[in-house]
LOLOKE-168123 format. One record per residue (C-alpha): chain; x, z, y; residue number from 0; residue in one letter. Coordinates in Angstrom, 3 decimals, decimal comma. Each point is the difference from the previous one (the first is absolute). Layout:
// residues N
VEXFI   chaine          X          Z          Y   num   residu
VEXFI        A          X          Z          Y   NUM        A
...
This chain:
// residues 88
VEXFI   chaine          X          Z          Y   num   residu
VEXFI        A    -31,670      0,456    -18,180     0        X
VEXFI        A      3,574     -1,926      0,017     1        X
VEXFI        A      2,712      0,935      1,194     2        X
VEXFI        A      2,558     -2,821      1,765     3        X
VEXFI        A      3,239     -0,381      1,338     4        X
VEXFI        A      0,862     -1,704      3,793     5        X
VEXFI        A      2,740     -0,850      0,987     6        X
VEXFI        A     -0,187     -1,296      3,748     7        X
VEXFI        A      2,606     -2,480      1,332     8        X
VEXFI        A      1,321     -0,845      3,580     9        X
VEXFI        A      0,293      2,379      3,455    10        X
VEXFI        A     -1,884      2,898     -1,841    11        X
VEXFI        A      2,499      3,143      1,060    12        X
VEXFI        A     -0,085      1,782      3,375    13        X
VEXFI        A     -3,600     -1,502      0,939    14        X
VEXFI        A     -2,209      2,681     -1,539    15        X
VEXFI        A     -0,505     -1,920     -3,064    16        X
VEXFI        A      0,170      2,777     -2,446    17        X
VEXFI        A     -2,374      2,254      2,297    18        X
VEXFI        A     -2,213     -2,833      0,897    19        X
VEXFI        A     -0,265     -0,555     -4,045    20        X
VEXFI        A     -1,077      3,721     -0,348    21        X
VEXFI        A     -2,774     -0,081      2,408    22        X
VEXFI        A     -1,729     -3,361     -1,240    23        X
VEXFI        A      0,526      1,393     -3,918    24        X
VEXFI        A     -1,802      3,273      0,659    25        X
VEXFI        A     -2,212     -2,220      1,999    26        X
VEXFI        A     -0,651     -2,018     -3,069    27        X
VEXFI        A     -0,393      2,979     -2,168    28        X
VEXFI        A      3,408     -0,506     -1,707    29        X
VEXFI        A      2,362      2,519     -1,584    30        X
VEXFI        A      3,661     -0,914     -0,363    31        X
VEXFI        A      3,633     -0,098      1,993    32        X
VEXFI        A      1,610     -2,275      1,992    33        X
VEXFI        A      3,734      0,385      0,917    34        X
VEXFI        A      3,031     -2,551      1,751    35        X
VEXFI        A      2,283     -1,569     -2,070    36        X
VEXFI        A      3,818     -0,207      0,767    37        X
VEXFI        A     -0,159     -3,796      0,199    38        X
VEXFI        A     -1,989      0,039      2,667    39        X
VEXFI        A     -3,725     -0,097     -1,858    40        X
VEXFI        A     -2,548      2,006     -0,416    41        X
VEXFI        A     -1,764      1,356     -3,790    42        X
VEXFI        A     -3,254      1,351     -0,017    43        X
VEXFI        A     -1,584      1,412     -3,420    44        X
VEXFI        A     -3,741     -0,048     -0,047    45        X
VEXFI        A     -3,176      0,802     -1,854    46        X
VEXFI        A     -3,636     -0,238      0,516    47        X
VEXFI        A     -2,540     -2,772     -0,331    48        X
VEXFI        A      0,843     -3,806     -0,883    49        X
VEXFI        A     -2,000     -0,430      3,559    50        X
VEXFI        A      1,723      2,748      2,149    51        X
VEXFI        A      3,198     -1,434     -1,536    52        X
VEXFI        A     -0,547     -3,579      1,220    53        X
VEXFI        A     -1,155      1,002      3,250    54        X
VEXFI        A      3,437      2,027      0,481    55        X
VEXFI        A      2,150     -2,727     -1,204    56        X
VEXFI        A     -2,147     -2,415      2,268    57        X
VEXFI        A      1,289      2,586      3,076    58        X
VEXFI        A      3,818      0,247     -1,709    59        X
VEXFI        A      0,396     -3,748      0,837    60        X
VEXFI        A     -0,658      0,738      3,403    61        X
VEXFI        A      1,526      3,782      0,737    62        X
VEXFI        A     -0,372      1,638      3,255    63        X
VEXFI        A      0,146     -1,784      3,068    64        X
VEXFI        A      3,735     -0,628      0,160    65        X
VEXFI        A      0,677     -0,862     -3,500    66        X
VEXFI        A      0,652     -3,333     -0,946    67        X
VEXFI        A     -0,644     -0,003     -3,900    68        X
VEXFI        A      1,730     -2,959     -1,239    69        X
VEXFI        A     -1,065      1,110     -3,995    70        X
VEXFI        A     -2,334      2,220     -2,285    71        X
VEXFI        A      1,222      0,227     -2,928    72        X
VEXFI        A     -2,660      1,918     -2,506    73        X
VEXFI        A     -0,450      1,196     -3,682    74        X
VEXFI        A     -1,861      1,931     -2,120    75        X
VEXFI        A      1,554      3,368     -1,389    76        X
VEXFI        A     -0,580      2,560     -2,364    77        X
VEXFI        A     -3,445      1,930      1,603    78        X
VEXFI        A      1,066      3,144      2,059    79        X
VEXFI        A     -2,012      3,431      0,773    80        X
VEXFI        A      0,922      0,125      3,601    81        X
VEXFI        A     -1,591      2,286      1,987    82        X
VEXFI        A      0,486     -1,043      3,730    83        X
VEXFI        A      2,118     -2,483      1,705    84        X
VEXFI        A      3,214      0,551      1,362    85        X
VEXFI        A      2,940     -1,447      1,570    86        X
VEXFI        A      2,794      0,740     -2,202    87        X
């Protein structure tokens, strides 16, 4: 198990990015949260198996249909004991 923080830049607010991220993370068996940042980016803190995190990262690089992602930053974090995946 790993925990990774993602910060996604581009047109990622107002396009159902958080809700779509939650659906994708749950589909992959991941736990954590996703939220909007005041500067227009989206941040997620996610725990799970390395393969599932890699799959989520690939999905974040594209996002839902109306998103236009320009950058995904990923940083490993200390393991978190999340029990679900929520929109914060």
